[in-house]
N, C-alpha and C positions, 0 to 999 in steps of 0.2 A: 554469467549470472547464475545464481543458485537454481537448481532444477527442482528441488522438492523441499517442503517444510511440513512438519507434522503439526496439525491442529486438531485437538480433541481426539487424538489417536489415529487420525487418518492423514496419509501423505497427500499434499496438494502442491501443484506447481506454483511458482511465484505469481503467475497471472491470476490463478484462482484465489490466492491469498489477497492479492491486490483488489480483486473484485469483491471479495468478502469484506475487506476493510471499508471499501466504498459503500457497500450495502449497509453495513453496520452504521456508518455515519449518516447515511440517507434516512435511516429509521430512528436516528437520535441517540444511538448507543456510541457516543464519541469516545468514552473511556475504553471500551473494548476495541474500537477502531484504532485508537492510539496504541494499545498493547499489541494488537495484531501487527501493525506496522513496525513497532519496536522489535518484535520477534523476527520479522522478515529482514529488517535492516541488520540485525545481529547475525542472521544466518547468511547474509550476503558475503560471498568469498572475497578475500583480499584480491586486489587487482581488477575488480569489476569496473567497468566504464564509469567514470566519475559523473557523467551526465545522467546516467540511470540512477545512481545513488542519490544525486541531488534531487531528482524528481521524486523519489521515494520519501526523502526527508521533507520536501515541500508539501507533499500530501499529508504526511504525518503532522506537520505544523498546522495545516488547515483543520484537521480533525481535532487537534489540541485546542484550537480556538473556537470549536463548536461549529465549524463550517463544513458542509458536505462537499463532495467533489463535484465540480462543474467543468465540463470540457466543451469548449465552443467548437462548433463544426468548422471545418476548413472553409476558408473563403476562396471561391473560384473566380478568376478574372472574367 
């Protein structure tokens, strides 16, 4: 997985960029959340685990639909 992405002139890890996109969507800035995810997906190296790339694309799709990220807590037996 990519280690760094530059946003606004600062290098950020992909986890930081993912959190930034989620925060943008949460505050209603879905266009910027989508463009942030687009940049991260474009910067993802070839050969990256397909499940990771699929998750990034699914999050991007949510933001494009105007939906913020919602992660359900793990259910314990």
